[in-house]
GUDO-735478 format. One record per residue (C-alpha): residue in three letters; y, x, z. Coordinates in steps of 0.2 Angstrom, whole numbers. Example, Ala and Ser with C-alpha at 12.3 -4.5 7.8 and 13.67 -1.06 7.14 Angstrom:
2
<atom><residu>Ala</residu><py>-22</py><px>62</px><pz>39</pz></atom>
<atom><residu>Ser</residu><py>-5</py><px>68</px><pz>36</pz></atom>
***
This chain:
221
<atom><residu>Met</residu><py>212</py><px>-89</px><pz>17</pz></atom>
<atom><residu>Asp</residu><py>210</py><px>-100</px><pz>31</pz></atom>
<atom><residu>Val</residu><py>205</py><px>-88</px><pz>47</pz></atom>
<atom><residu>Arg</residu><py>195</py><px>-96</px><pz>61</pz></atom>
<atom><residu>Ser</residu><py>198</py><px>-89</px><pz>79</pz></atom>
<atom><residu>Val</residu><py>189</py><px>-87</px><pz>95</pz></atom>
<atom><residu>Lys</residu><py>198</py><px>-84</px><pz>111</pz></atom>
<atom><residu>Leu</residu><py>188</py><px>-73</px><pz>123</pz></atom>
<atom><residu>Ser</residu><py>189</py><px>-69</px><pz>143</pz></atom>
<atom><residu>Ala</residu><py>189</py><px>-52</px><pz>150</pz></atom>
<atom><residu>Arg</residu><py>173</py><px>-46</px><pz>157</pz></atom>
<atom><residu>Thr</residu><py>171</py><px>-35</px><pz>172</pz></atom>
<atom><residu>Val</residu><py>152</py><px>-38</px><pz>175</pz></atom>
<atom><residu>Val</residu><py>141</py><px>-25</px><pz>167</pz></atom>
<atom><residu>Gly</residu><py>124</py><px>-18</px><pz>165</pz></atom>
<atom><residu>Lys</residu><py>109</py><px>-29</px><pz>171</pz></atom>
<atom><residu>Lys</residu><py>121</py><px>-40</px><pz>181</pz></atom>
<atom><residu>Val</residu><py>126</py><px>-49</px><pz>164</pz></atom>
<atom><residu>Asn</residu><py>110</py><px>-59</px><pz>166</pz></atom>
<atom><residu>Arg</residu><py>119</py><px>-69</px><pz>179</pz></atom>
<atom><residu>Leu</residu><py>132</py><px>-73</px><pz>166</pz></atom>
<atom><residu>Arg</residu><py>119</py><px>-79</px><pz>153</pz></atom>
<atom><residu>Arg</residu><py>111</py><px>-90</px><pz>166</pz></atom>
<atom><residu>Gln</residu><py>128</py><px>-99</px><pz>167</pz></atom>
<atom><residu>Gly</residu><py>130</py><px>-102</px><pz>150</pz></atom>
<atom><residu>Ile</residu><py>141</py><px>-87</px><pz>146</pz></atom>
<atom><residu>Val</residu><py>137</py><px>-73</px><pz>133</pz></atom>
<atom><residu>Pro</residu><py>143</py><px>-55</px><pz>134</pz></atom>
<atom><residu>Val</residu><py>154</py><px>-49</px><pz>121</pz></atom>
<atom><residu>His</residu><py>159</py><px>-32</px><pz>114</pz></atom>
<atom><residu>Val</residu><py>174</py><px>-30</px><pz>104</pz></atom>
<atom><residu>Tyr</residu><py>176</py><px>-12</px><pz>95</pz></atom>
<atom><residu>Gly</residu><py>183</py><px>-3</px><pz>80</pz></atom>
<atom><residu>Thr</residu><py>200</py><px>5</px><pz>72</pz></atom>
<atom><residu>Gln</residu><py>208</py><px>16</px><pz>84</pz></atom>
<atom><residu>Ala</residu><py>209</py><px>4</px><pz>98</pz></atom>
<atom><residu>Glu</residu><py>199</py><px>5</px><pz>114</pz></atom>
<atom><residu>Ser</residu><py>184</py><px>-5</px><pz>114</pz></atom>
<atom><residu>Val</residu><py>184</py><px>-21</px><pz>125</pz></atom>
<atom><residu>Ser</residu><py>170</py><px>-30</px><pz>136</pz></atom>
<atom><residu>Ala</residu><py>173</py><px>-49</px><pz>135</pz></atom>
<atom><residu>Gln</residu><py>164</py><px>-65</px><pz>137</pz></atom>
<atom><residu>Val</residu><py>164</py><px>-81</px><pz>130</pz></atom>
<atom><residu>Glu</residu><py>154</py><px>-98</px><pz>132</pz></atom>
<atom><residu>Asp</residu><py>138</py><px>-99</px><pz>122</pz></atom>
<atom><residu>Gln</residu><py>142</py><px>-116</px><pz>115</pz></atom>
<atom><residu>Thr</residu><py>159</py><px>-108</px><pz>108</pz></atom>
<atom><residu>Leu</residu><py>147</py><px>-96</px><pz>99</pz></atom>
<atom><residu>Asn</residu><py>134</py><px>-109</px><pz>94</pz></atom>
<atom><residu>Arg</residu><py>149</py><px>-118</px><pz>84</pz></atom>
<atom><residu>Leu</residu><py>157</py><px>-102</px><pz>77</pz></atom>
<atom><residu>Leu</residu><py>143</py><px>-91</px><pz>71</pz></atom>
<atom><residu>Pro</residu><py>135</py><px>-103</px><pz>59</pz></atom>
<atom><residu>Gln</residu><py>152</py><px>-105</px><pz>50</pz></atom>
<atom><residu>Ile</residu><py>157</py><px>-86</px><pz>47</pz></atom>
<atom><residu>Gly</residu><py>140</py><px>-76</px><pz>46</pz></atom>
<atom><residu>Ser</residu><py>143</py><px>-58</px><pz>45</pz></atom>
<atom><residu>Asn</residu><py>156</py><px>-58</px><pz>30</pz></atom>
<atom><residu>Ile</residu><py>170</py><px>-70</px><pz>34</pz></atom>
<atom><residu>Pro</residu><py>183</py><px>-64</px><pz>46</pz></atom>
<atom><residu>Val</residu><py>189</py><px>-72</px><pz>63</pz></atom>
<atom><residu>Glu</residu><py>204</py><px>-69</px><pz>72</pz></atom>
<atom><residu>Val</residu><py>198</py><px>-63</px><pz>90</pz></atom>
<atom><residu>Glu</residu><py>210</py><px>-65</px><pz>105</pz></atom>
<atom><residu>Val</residu><py>205</py><px>-57</px><pz>122</pz></atom>
<atom><residu>Glu</residu><py>213</py><px>-65</px><pz>137</pz></atom>
<atom><residu>Gly</residu><py>225</py><px>-53</px><pz>145</pz></atom>
<atom><residu>Leu</residu><py>228</py><px>-42</px><pz>130</pz></atom>
<atom><residu>Asn</residu><py>243</py><px>-43</px><pz>119</pz></atom>
<atom><residu>Gly</residu><py>240</py><px>-50</px><pz>101</pz></atom>
<atom><residu>Ser</residu><py>225</py><px>-53</px><pz>92</pz></atom>
<atom><residu>Asp</residu><py>213</py><px>-44</px><pz>80</pz></atom>
<atom><residu>Ile</residu><py>203</py><px>-47</px><pz>63</pz></atom>
<atom><residu>Cys</residu><py>186</py><px>-44</px><pz>67</pz></atom>
<atom><residu>Phe</residu><py>169</py><px>-47</px><pz>59</pz></atom>
<atom><residu>Val</residu><py>152</py><px>-51</px><pz>66</pz></atom>
<atom><residu>Arg</residu><py>143</py><px>-35</px><pz>66</pz></atom>
<atom><residu>Glu</residu><py>127</py><px>-40</px><pz>78</pz></atom>
<atom><residu>Val</residu><py>120</py><px>-54</px><pz>87</pz></atom>
<atom><residu>Gln</residu><py>107</py><px>-52</px><pz>99</pz></atom>
<atom><residu>Arg</residu><py>95</py><px>-67</px><pz>102</pz></atom>
<atom><residu>His</residu><py>80</py><px>-70</px><pz>115</pz></atom>
<atom><residu>Pro</residu><py>64</py><px>-67</px><pz>105</pz></atom>
<atom><residu>Val</residu><py>57</py><px>-83</px><pz>110</pz></atom>
<atom><residu>Thr</residu><py>71</py><px>-95</px><pz>114</pz></atom>
<atom><residu>Glu</residu><py>83</py><px>-90</px><pz>100</pz></atom>
<atom><residu>Ile</residu><py>96</py><px>-90</px><pz>114</pz></atom>
<atom><residu>Ile</residu><py>111</py><px>-78</px><pz>111</pz></atom>
<atom><residu>Leu</residu><py>111</py><px>-64</px><pz>121</pz></atom>
<atom><residu>His</residu><py>124</py><px>-53</px><pz>116</pz></atom>
<atom><residu>Val</residu><py>138</py><px>-52</px><pz>101</pz></atom>
<atom><residu>Asp</residu><py>148</py><px>-37</px><pz>94</pz></atom>
<atom><residu>Phe</residu><py>163</py><px>-40</px><pz>84</pz></atom>
<atom><residu>Leu</residu><py>171</py><px>-26</px><pz>73</pz></atom>
<atom><residu>Arg</residu><py>189</py><px>-23</px><pz>72</pz></atom>
<atom><residu>Val</residu><py>196</py><px>-20</px><pz>54</pz></atom>
<atom><residu>Asp</residu><py>211</py><px>-14</px><pz>46</pz></atom>
<atom><residu>Val</residu><py>216</py><px>-27</px><pz>34</pz></atom>
<atom><residu>Ser</residu><py>225</py><px>-15</px><pz>23</pz></atom>
<atom><residu>Lys</residu><py>209</py><px>-5</px><pz>20</pz></atom>
<atom><residu>Thr</residu><py>194</py><px>-10</px><pz>10</pz></atom>
<atom><residu>Ile</residu><py>177</py><px>-14</px><pz>20</pz></atom>
<atom><residu>Thr</residu><py>159</py><px>-18</px><pz>13</pz></atom>
<atom><residu>Ala</residu><py>150</py><px>-33</px><pz>17</pz></atom>
<atom><residu>Glu</residu><py>134</py><px>-43</px><pz>12</pz></atom>
<atom><residu>Val</residu><py>139</py><px>-61</px><pz>4</pz></atom>
<atom><residu>Pro</residu><py>125</py><px>-74</px><pz>4</pz></atom>
<atom><residu>Ile</residu><py>120</py><px>-81</px><pz>-12</pz></atom>
<atom><residu>Ile</residu><py>119</py><px>-99</px><pz>-14</pz></atom>
<atom><residu>Leu</residu><py>108</py><px>-107</px><pz>-30</pz></atom>
<atom><residu>Glu</residu><py>115</py><px>-122</px><pz>-38</pz></atom>
<atom><residu>Gly</residu><py>107</py><px>-135</px><pz>-50</pz></atom>
<atom><residu>Thr</residu><py>90</py><px>-137</px><pz>-56</pz></atom>
<atom><residu>Ala</residu><py>80</py><px>-125</px><pz>-66</pz></atom>
<atom><residu>Pro</residu><py>71</py><px>-134</px><pz>-81</pz></atom>
<atom><residu>Gly</residu><py>58</py><px>-119</px><pz>-81</pz></atom>
<atom><residu>Ile</residu><py>53</py><px>-127</px><pz>-65</pz></atom>
<atom><residu>Thr</residu><py>54</py><px>-146</px><pz>-67</pz></atom>
<atom><residu>Gln</residu><py>47</py><px>-146</px><pz>-85</pz></atom>
<atom><residu>Met</residu><py>35</py><px>-131</px><pz>-86</pz></atom>
<atom><residu>Gly</residu><py>30</py><px>-130</px><pz>-68</pz></atom>
<atom><residu>Gly</residu><py>36</py><px>-113</px><pz>-64</pz></atom>
<atom><residu>Val</residu><py>41</py><px>-105</px><pz>-48</pz></atom>
<atom><residu>Leu</residu><py>57</py><px>-98</px><pz>-44</pz></atom>
<atom><residu>Leu</residu><py>58</py><px>-80</px><pz>-40</pz></atom>
<atom><residu>Gln</residu><py>74</py><px>-75</px><pz>-30</pz></atom>
<atom><residu>Asn</residu><py>76</py><px>-57</px><pz>-28</pz></atom>
<atom><residu>Phe</residu><py>91</py><px>-56</px><pz>-18</pz></atom>
<atom><residu>Gln</residu><py>97</py><px>-67</px><pz>-4</pz></atom>
<atom><residu>Thr</residu><py>114</py><px>-58</px><pz>-3</pz></atom>
<atom><residu>Leu</residu><py>125</py><px>-46</px><pz>-13</pz></atom>
<atom><residu>Leu</residu><py>134</py><px>-30</px><pz>-7</pz></atom>
<atom><residu>Val</residu><py>153</py><px>-31</px><pz>-10</pz></atom>
<atom><residu>Glu</residu><py>169</py><px>-19</px><pz>-7</pz></atom>
<atom><residu>Ala</residu><py>186</py><px>-29</px><pz>-5</pz></atom>
<atom><residu>Leu</residu><py>199</py><px>-30</px><pz>7</pz></atom>
<atom><residu>Pro</residu><py>194</py><px>-39</px><pz>23</pz></atom>
<atom><residu>Met</residu><py>204</py><px>-55</px><pz>20</pz></atom>
<atom><residu>Glu</residu><py>198</py><px>-56</px><pz>2</pz></atom>
<atom><residu>Ile</residu><py>178</py><px>-54</px><pz>4</pz></atom>
<atom><residu>Pro</residu><py>169</py><px>-70</px><pz>-2</pz></atom>
<atom><residu>Ala</residu><py>161</py><px>-82</px><pz>9</pz></atom>
<atom><residu>Ser</residu><py>147</py><px>-84</px><pz>-5</pz></atom>
<atom><residu>Phe</residu><py>142</py><px>-82</px><pz>-22</pz></atom>
<atom><residu>His</residu><py>137</py><px>-99</px><pz>-31</pz></atom>
<atom><residu>Ile</residu><py>124</py><px>-97</px><pz>-45</pz></atom>
<atom><residu>Asp</residu><py>120</py><px>-110</px><pz>-57</pz></atom>
<atom><residu>Ile</residu><py>101</py><px>-110</px><pz>-61</pz></atom>
<atom><residu>Ser</residu><py>101</py><px>-125</px><pz>-74</pz></atom>
<atom><residu>Gly</residu><py>100</py><px>-112</px><pz>-88</pz></atom>
<atom><residu>Leu</residu><py>83</py><px>-105</px><pz>-82</pz></atom>
<atom><residu>Ile</residu><py>75</py><px>-116</px><pz>-96</pz></atom>
<atom><residu>Asp</residu><py>59</py><px>-105</px><pz>-98</pz></atom>
<atom><residu>Phe</residu><py>50</py><px>-90</px><pz>-91</pz></atom>
<atom><residu>Glu</residu><py>61</py><px>-77</px><pz>-102</pz></atom>
<atom><residu>Val</residu><py>78</py><px>-81</px><pz>-96</pz></atom>
<atom><residu>Thr</residu><py>84</py><px>-72</px><pz>-81</pz></atom>
<atom><residu>Ile</residu><py>101</py><px>-71</px><pz>-71</pz></atom>
<atom><residu>Gln</residu><py>106</py><px>-52</px><pz>-67</pz></atom>
<atom><residu>Val</residu><py>118</py><px>-45</px><pz>-54</pz></atom>
<atom><residu>Gly</residu><py>130</py><px>-42</px><pz>-68</pz></atom>
<atom><residu>Glu</residu><py>131</py><px>-60</px><pz>-74</pz></atom>
<atom><residu>Val</residu><py>136</py><px>-65</px><pz>-56</pz></atom>
<atom><residu>Glu</residu><py>155</py><px>-71</px><pz>-56</pz></atom>
<atom><residu>Ser</residu><py>166</py><px>-63</px><pz>-43</pz></atom>
<atom><residu>Pro</residu><py>184</py><px>-62</px><pz>-41</pz></atom>
<atom><residu>Glu</residu><py>194</py><px>-48</px><pz>-49</pz></atom>
<atom><residu>Asn</residu><py>198</py><px>-40</px><pz>-31</pz></atom>
<atom><residu>Val</residu><py>179</py><px>-39</px><pz>-27</pz></atom>
<atom><residu>Thr</residu><py>168</py><px>-26</px><pz>-33</pz></atom>
<atom><residu>Val</residu><py>149</py><px>-30</px><pz>-32</pz></atom>
<atom><residu>Leu</residu><py>139</py><px>-13</px><pz>-27</pz></atom>
<atom><residu>Asn</residu><py>123</py><px>-18</px><pz>-33</pz></atom>
<atom><residu>Asp</residu><py>114</py><px>-11</px><pz>-49</pz></atom>
<atom><residu>Pro</residu><py>122</py><px>-24</px><pz>-62</pz></atom>
<atom><residu>Asp</residu><py>105</py><px>-23</px><pz>-71</pz></atom>
<atom><residu>Ala</residu><py>96</py><px>-29</px><pz>-55</pz></atom>
<atom><residu>Leu</residu><py>86</py><px>-46</px><pz>-57</pz></atom>
<atom><residu>Val</residu><py>94</py><px>-59</px><pz>-46</pz></atom>
<atom><residu>Val</residu><py>82</py><px>-74</px><pz>-50</pz></atom>
<atom><residu>Arg</residu><py>72</py><px>-80</px><pz>-63</pz></atom>
<atom><residu>Val</residu><py>57</py><px>-93</px><pz>-65</pz></atom>
<atom><residu>Thr</residu><py>39</py><px>-87</px><pz>-67</pz></atom>
<atom><residu>Ala</residu><py>24</py><px>-94</px><pz>-74</pz></atom>
<atom><residu>Pro</residu><py>12</py><px>-106</px><pz>-62</pz></atom>
<atom><residu>Arg</residu><py>-1</py><px>-90</px><pz>-59</pz></atom>
<atom><residu>Ile</residu><py>-10</py><px>-99</px><pz>-46</pz></atom>
<atom><residu>Glu</residu><py>-15</py><px>-113</px><pz>-58</pz></atom>
<atom><residu>Ile</residu><py>-21</py><px>-100</px><pz>-69</pz></atom>
<atom><residu>Ile</residu><py>-32</py><px>-92</px><pz>-56</pz></atom>
<atom><residu>Glu</residu><py>-39</py><px>-108</px><pz>-53</pz></atom>
<atom><residu>Glu</residu><py>-44</py><px>-113</px><pz>-71</pz></atom>
<atom><residu>Glu</residu><py>-53</py><px>-96</px><pz>-72</pz></atom>
<atom><residu>Glu</residu><py>-63</py><px>-100</px><pz>-57</pz></atom>
<atom><residu>Leu</residu><py>-68</py><px>-116</px><pz>-63</pz></atom>
<atom><residu>Glu</residu><py>-74</py><px>-108</px><pz>-79</pz></atom>
<atom><residu>Gly</residu><py>-83</py><px>-97</px><pz>-68</pz></atom>
<atom><residu>Glu</residu><py>-92</py><px>-110</px><pz>-59</pz></atom>
<atom><residu>Glu</residu><py>-97</py><px>-120</px><pz>-75</pz></atom>
<atom><residu>Gly</residu><py>-104</py><px>-104</px><pz>-81</pz></atom>
<atom><residu>Leu</residu><py>-116</py><px>-103</px><pz>-66</pz></atom>
<atom><residu>Glu</residu><py>-121</py><px>-120</px><pz>-66</pz></atom>
<atom><residu>Gly</residu><py>-126</py><px>-117</px><pz>-84</pz></atom>
<atom><residu>Glu</residu><py>-136</py><px>-102</px><pz>-80</pz></atom>
<atom><residu>Glu</residu><py>-145</py><px>-112</px><pz>-66</pz></atom>
<atom><residu>Gly</residu><py>-150</py><px>-125</px><pz>-78</pz></atom>
<atom><residu>Glu</residu><py>-157</py><px>-114</px><pz>-90</pz></atom>
<atom><residu>Gly</residu><py>-168</py><px>-106</px><pz>-77</pz></atom>
<atom><residu>Glu</residu><py>-174</py><px>-124</px><pz>-70</pz></atom>
<atom><residu>Glu</residu><py>-179</py><px>-127</px><pz>-88</pz></atom>
<atom><residu>Gly</residu><py>-188</py><px>-111</px><pz>-90</pz></atom>
<atom><residu>Glu</residu><py>-198</py><px>-113</px><pz>-74</pz></atom>
<atom><residu>Gly</residu><py>-204</py><px>-130</px><pz>-79</pz></atom>
<atom><residu>Glu</residu><py>-210</py><px>-123</px><pz>-96</pz></atom>
<atom><residu>Glu</residu><py>-220</py><px>-111</px><pz>-87</pz></atom>
<atom><residu>Gly</residu><py>-228</py><px>-124</px><pz>-77</pz></atom>
<atom><residu>Glu</residu><py>-234</py><px>-134</px><pz>-91</pz></atom>
<atom><residu>Asp</residu><py>-241</py><px>-119</px><pz>-100</pz></atom>
<atom><residu>Ser</residu><py>-252</py><px>-114</px><pz>-84</pz></atom>
<atom><residu>Glu</residu><py>-259</py><px>-132</px><pz>-83</pz></atom>
<atom><residu>Glu</residu><py>-265</py><px>-131</px><pz>-100</pz></atom>
***
């Protein structure tokens, strides 16, 4: 497995003073985990903007802190962003022991075209965006790819137990849980019912108008 890497600088600025770093395009970082001491570090925001989309929270990254010996295999555990601008405010890296299994959420990527959608007008229902797995850190999958071309109608489903995974990776979700299926186009059915209701009302109004006309003719006689 090719492991991406990032080099951090040691950080001495803490507390509210880190806002000065952010204004300079520098993001405070925290590295913790295993039995080593936690480290306060920092890195340019452009570095994180390139790195984070590539690794998510389930792909290991080699982290080196300037001034410290060696490097650590880590996972991103938390990314704090500004609620309005989405600018990265803080990142936590979790050190791991590569010889011990960990759990991680692995994203699901759907591939192909479902005939139930293109030919029957159905709607895709995806219950899981990720699957929880257990494996050694260096063997965590980057993603699960699911082919939905077999969803030919509204009865066919894909369950967790049908998702292919490497032998050394254990999926912890219920194997009978529904991952994805195609459902009937309920919106169209509702519109048809409403249309039928409107036609019925128009018929009743027409009958009422005819009745009023007949009463008027009788009174003239």
